[in-house]
N, C-alpha and C positions, 0 to 999 in steps of 0.2 A: 497089722487088723488082722484075722483069721474066718473066714462061716468057711460051714462045712463043702467044698472042691474052690474055693477060692481063698486064695493071701494081696494084701496087698502092703507094699511096703513103699514109705515116704522119707530121705534123705539126702541131700545134697551132693549138686553135679557142679565142681569146681561153681561152686557159688548161687547157681541154680537149681530151682525144686527139680528132683524127680520124684514121680510116681509110677513104679511097676506096680505091674499086675499081670498075676497069676493065677495061672488052676481056669475051670472052667466059669464060664458067666453068661448066667441065663436074663432072662426077664426084668425077675425082681429084683436078683446080686448086681446088675447097669445099674441100677439107683442104691447100693451105694458107694459105689465108685465114683456115680453124678453130684453126691453128699460132700467128699472130698476132697473133688476137685473145683467143687463150687465153694471153696474156702480160700482158694491163696488170688484170689484177685484184690483181695484186702493188704496183701503184702506190699511194700516198696517197690518191687521189680516184677509187670503184668507179666512176667513168660511162665512156660514151664513144661516139661519132658513130661509124657506118658507113654511109660511103655509098656504095650500090650504085645507084645511076640513070645511071651508065653502062657497066653490068653488064649481061652478056645469059646467061644460065641454060640451056642445053641441051637437057636433058629436064630426068624427072622425078627424076632421082634427083642433081643438080645442086641442087635446088631442098628432096629432102630432107635432103641437107644441110644444106640453106641453115638449116631447121628446126630439126635437129640442135645444130647451135652457137650458133642463138638460146639456145637452151630450155636446153642448158648453160651456156653464158658467164649466160647473167641473173638463176642462178640464183648469181653472185659479183660482179656487176652490175651498173648499170642502165643501157640501151643505145638507143639513138633510132638507130631505122632509115632511110635519106634510100633510099627507092625509089620506083620508078615506080610509079602506077595500078595493072601488070596484075598487077605481083609484090606488091603490098602487098595484093590482094585474096585471092592465096592462102595470105599471111601470117596478114590477120586469120579467116579458119578454123585454123590452130593454135592460135588461144587462147594467145598468147604474153605476153599481160598478169598482172601490172604490171610485169615487170622488163624487157619491149621496149617500145615506143613505136612508132610507125608513123607519118613524117613525109615530106613530101611537099620541103619544099626542108632544106638546111643552116640554112638562118637559124630556122628553126621548130623545127627537133632542138637547136641550141643553145638557145632562149631558150625553151623545154621541160626541159633541162635545169638550168637554173638557175635558175627557177621553182618546181621542186617539193621538198619537203622532201628533208633527205637518207633514199634509200633503204634499207633493214634487208636487208642479205643472209643466205645463211645461215655467213657464216662471221663469227665474233669478233676483233677485234685489241686488243691492247689499246692505249687511249688514248697513254702515254706508258711508256718505256723501263719504270721501276720499279714499273709495274705488275704484277701477276701472276696467272696462272690460281687460282681458290681449288677444290682438289676439291669436288667432289659427295658432298652427303651421298647416305649408302646406303637 
């Protein structure tokens, strides 16, 4: 997907979804990235590698949008965000863990996602089709 100054590619990284964003991101374009990322919790494995290492954020609004995106999405899935040192410093201040882990390379992100135990998200899904939700006791 391409917007002026922004390129988003989606591919698989050893069975894990990888969204790579490159170019200049402003407050308007972070919404495009958000809409793409929000589609991934629907998959069987709620993990995502988000590569922002080739992205440049134009202002505070775009960085705020990124923090909002990561906070919202990390409630539904585990995210390994690959960023530059400068962006990582800003994101560390936002206290996004445990749902978001900051990585410096795609390889370290893949290793981190594979090595951690399954991440419990805020949603419950039946393991098999024949299972059903039980009513809560009053």
